[in-house]
N, C-alpha and C positions, 0 to 999 in steps of 0.2 A: 741245167745239169751240172750235178755236183760230183766231184772226183772222191776218191777216196780219203778218211779221215788223216790229216796230217799233212795234206798236199796243200799247195797255194790256193787251190779254188775249191776247197773243201767246204767253205763259207761263201752265203751269198746276201748283201743287204738289199732289202727292199725299201722303198719310199712309199707311205700309205698315207694318201691325202683323200680326205673326207670334204665334202662341200654340199651344203644344202641348196638345190637347185631353185626353190622358191624363195630363197633369201634375195634380197636386192639392195646393195649398199651404194649403188651408184647415184641415187636420188638423194642429195644432201637434204632437201626440204621435206621428203618423205621417205626416207628409208624402211626396208623390211628387213628385220632381224630374224636369226633363227630363233626357233620357239624356245623356250627356257625349259630345263629340265634335265634329266640323266639320260645319255644314249650310250647304248652297249653295242659293240661291234666284236664279232669272233673272227678272228683269221686262221685258218686251218692249213697245215701243210701235212701232204701224204706223199707216198711212195706212188708214182705213175703205176709200177708194177703191180704192186699191193696197197691197193686203195684202202684196205682195214688197217692198216700202219699208217697212224696219224697222230699227229700233234695240235692241239687247239689252243690259243692265247685269246683271253677275251680282255678287251679294253674298254674301259669306261671313260664317259666324254662328259664333263657337265658343263652345259650352257648356263650360264648365271644369268638372273634376271635383270632387265632393262625397265626401268619406270621411267616413260616418256608419253607426252601427252601435247596434243595440240588444243589450244583454246582460240574460239573465232567469236567476236560479237557480231550482231546484227542490227539494226534499226536503232543506233543508238545516236544517231543526228536529228536534231531539231524534235525532241520530245515535248509534247505541251498537254495541257488538260484544263478545262475550268475546275473551280472548286466543286468536290462531290465526284468529279470524274477520274478516269484513269490513263493510263498512257502505258504501253507494253515494248519491250525489246526481247531480244532472245541472246541465249550465249550456247554455242555447240562446244561438245568436248569429244575427242578423237582419241582413242589409244594407240599409240604408235610405238608401243613397247613392245616386248615378247611375251608377255603374259597376260592372261586376263587381270583387270585391275578395277579397281573401287575409287569414285572420288566422290566427294562432298561439294556443296554449295551454300555460301551465306551469305546474303545482300543485307546491307545495313543502310539505313537512311541518316544522313547527316542532321535532318529535323524531326528525326522520329517517325516520319509517314509510314502508313503501312505498306508494306511490300510482301507479296505473294509469289511464290514459286510453281510452276505449273499449274496443276489443277487443285493446288492444297492451298490453305489459309496462312501457310508457315514461311519463315524467310529464310529458313534452313531446310536443306533436304538432300539427301543421298541418292547417288546416282545407283542405277542398277550396274550389275557388274559387266563392264564392256570386255569383249574379246578383242584379240589382236586387229585394229583397225577398222574397229567398229566405232560409231559415233553416235551421239544422242543429244538432240537440242532441246534446250530448257527455255520455255518463255518466262519472263518476268514482268509481273505487273507493279506498277506505282500508283498508289491511289493518294490524289490531291484531298485533302481535308476540307470539310464544310468551312463555309466561313463564319467565323467568329470574332465580334467586335473589328470586322474590316479586314482581317487577315485569314489565310494569307492574300495579300493584295496582288493586282495583277502586275506581273513582272517579277515577281518573287521566283526565286529558284531554289531548288535541292539537289543536293548531290547524291547519287547512290553508288557505293561502292561495293562490288561483288567479288567474292575469294572463291577460286576453285582449289582444293586441296587434296592431294592423294591419301588414300587410306594407310597405304604402307609406309608412305616417305611423307612426313608433316613437312620436312624443308620444302618438298615441292609444290610450291603456292604461287597462283596465278592470280592478278588483280585487274580488275575491269572497272573504270568509274564512268557514269553517265550524268547528265545534267538535265533536269527537267524543269520547265518553266509554266509558271503560272497563266492562265489567260484569264481575261476580263470577263466578269460575270455582272451583268446589270440585271438586277431585279429589286422590287421592293413591294410591301403589303401596305394596302389601305383599308383601315378601320372607321366607320363610321359609328359615333357611339352618345348615346342619350345619358340621361341621369341614372337610368338602369343597367347601362353596359352598351356592349358592342349591340348595333341594330342586327346584323348579319347580313345576308344576301336578300336581295328584292323579292325573290320566289318564297321567303322563310320568316321575312320578318312581317310582324302583325302591323296593321295599318293603326296610324296614331290620328285622332281626333282632335280637332283643332276648333276652339270657339272664335266667334269674328273679333279681331283685334288681339288676341292672343298671339304672344311671342313665344316660341319654341326654340330653345338655344340646343345646338347639337356641335359636338366636336368632331374633325375631320383629322385622324392620326394618319400619317405616312412615314414608313419606317424603310430606310435603304437596308437591305438584306445582301447586297452585293458587296463588290470589292473594288469597285471605283465610285467617282462622284456623279451623281445624277442629275441633271437638271430636268424639272417637271413643271408643266402648265396644269393648275388646278382650275376646272370649269364646273360650276354647279347650276345645273339645268332642272327646273321644276317639271315633275310628269305631264301637269296639266294647266299650261299657261293660262 
């Protein structure tokens, strides 16, 4: 009740408190902020006996954007593969800010081995726009190259570093580094050759006619195509002793 103008009770002050009941700042590890944007509040005062006589005050409240993200890696321990094989791990990104956000990921190999993100052949990929509290896992595949001149040798390692960067805030950069170990690969090729070259498999090679007392010299070539030393025993057995 307001008294007549000029009296001590002609004015009345009200405190207006606005609260987003969906926001939750109590969880320090996973707070939920009010959604960014402009909020409009209209406060109307009118005469109780004459409701058509009223005054409206419009208030604009600006909730600033907060860029925040959670980055979690999984399967990063014990990565290993044979040459020509691959190993996987994953990185999940969760938008814990108060507005839809975009993030990009790039993974770099210290030895320049091939790295593939998701279902692509690229080592750099942009995430789809993530809504508030939405998350998206990304699989990362590291391919160990084929053996060339004994390398990569068994026990060799490569460090792969992945960067997650916000599209709106380049200073928001998260880094995850993993190590992949090369497993032993025991393999070799055997070739039997005569004067005309490789003899080839038994079912494809032609018969060789030999006269009595004639000697035929052939060369057996064994090539180690793996990445470890191989001990071999070679035995030659005639087909018709």
